[in-house]
One Martini backbone bead per residue (centre of mass of N, CA, C, O) as a GRO file, in nm:
protein
   56
    1MET     BB    1  -0.799  -0.543  -0.799
    2ASN     BB    2  -0.737  -0.657  -0.505
    3LEU     BB    3  -0.694  -0.502  -0.202
    4LYS     BB    4  -0.538  -0.729  -0.059
    5ILE     BB    5  -0.308  -0.740  -0.261
    6CYS     BB    6  -0.214  -0.449  -0.226
    7ALA     BB    7  -0.147  -0.475   0.074
    8LEU     BB    8   0.069  -0.696   0.038
    9ILE     BB    9   0.256  -0.531  -0.140
   10ILE     BB   10   0.310  -0.303   0.060
   11GLU     BB   11   0.426  -0.483   0.284
   12ALA     BB   12   0.663  -0.593   0.116
   13VAL     BB   13   0.799  -0.323   0.061
   14GLN     BB   14   0.840  -0.242   0.355
   15SER     BB   15   1.015  -0.486   0.427
   16CYS     BB   16   1.245  -0.428   0.228
   17ILE     BB   17   1.316  -0.150   0.337
   18LYS     BB   18   1.390  -0.239   0.625
   19ASP     BB   19   1.626  -0.435   0.526
   20THR     BB   20   1.795  -0.197   0.344
   21VAL     BB   21   1.741   0.049   0.535
   22SER     BB   22   1.915   0.251   0.776
   23SER     BB   23   1.757   0.509   0.757
   24LYS     BB   24   1.499   0.637   0.938
   25GLU     BB   25   1.410   0.874   0.762
   26ILE     BB   26   1.365   0.712   0.502
   27GLU     BB   27   1.174   0.502   0.616
   28LEU     BB   28   0.953   0.702   0.704
   29ALA     BB   29   0.904   0.838   0.431
   30LEU     BB   30   0.821   0.576   0.283
   31GLY     BB   31   0.588   0.502   0.471
   32VAL     BB   32   0.420   0.753   0.415
   33TYR     BB   33   0.397   0.717   0.112
   34LEU     BB   34   0.256   0.436   0.122
   35ALA     BB   35   0.012   0.526   0.290
   36LYS     BB   36  -0.091   0.736   0.085
   37ALA     BB   37  -0.120   0.539  -0.150
   38SER     BB   38  -0.329   0.362  -0.008
   39GLU     BB   39  -0.542   0.583   0.031
   40ARG     BB   40  -0.576   0.652  -0.270
   41LEU     BB   41  -0.664   0.372  -0.360
   42LYS     BB   42  -0.914   0.354  -0.183
   43LYS     BB   43  -1.052   0.614  -0.289
   44ASN     BB   44  -1.044   0.531  -0.603
   45THR     BB   45  -1.219   0.245  -0.539
   46GLU     BB   46  -1.460   0.362  -0.450
   47GLY     BB   47  -1.763   0.223  -0.585
   48ILE     BB   48  -1.605  -0.030  -0.767
   49ILE     BB   49  -1.681  -0.253  -0.571
   50GLN     BB   50  -1.767  -0.554  -0.545
   51GLU     BB   51  -1.895  -0.798  -0.345
   52ASP     BB   52  -1.626  -0.989  -0.388
   53GLY     BB   53  -1.381  -0.749  -0.401
   54ASP     BB   54  -1.363  -0.673  -0.688
   55VAL     BB   55  -1.245  -0.488  -0.945
   56GLN     BB   56  -1.368  -0.354  -1.247
   0.00000   0.00000   0.00000
């Protein structure tokens, strides 16, 4: 899966959370969780990305 698509999915989820969650603490916790998930995804896909940006 293309990393750009993953980033768009994460942004969409964050947007939905902002629209539906009123508690700032929960919003921040979920934002941190999604940021860490994004970092793990990037780290796990390093080295297997082809030149065109697609993951093998």
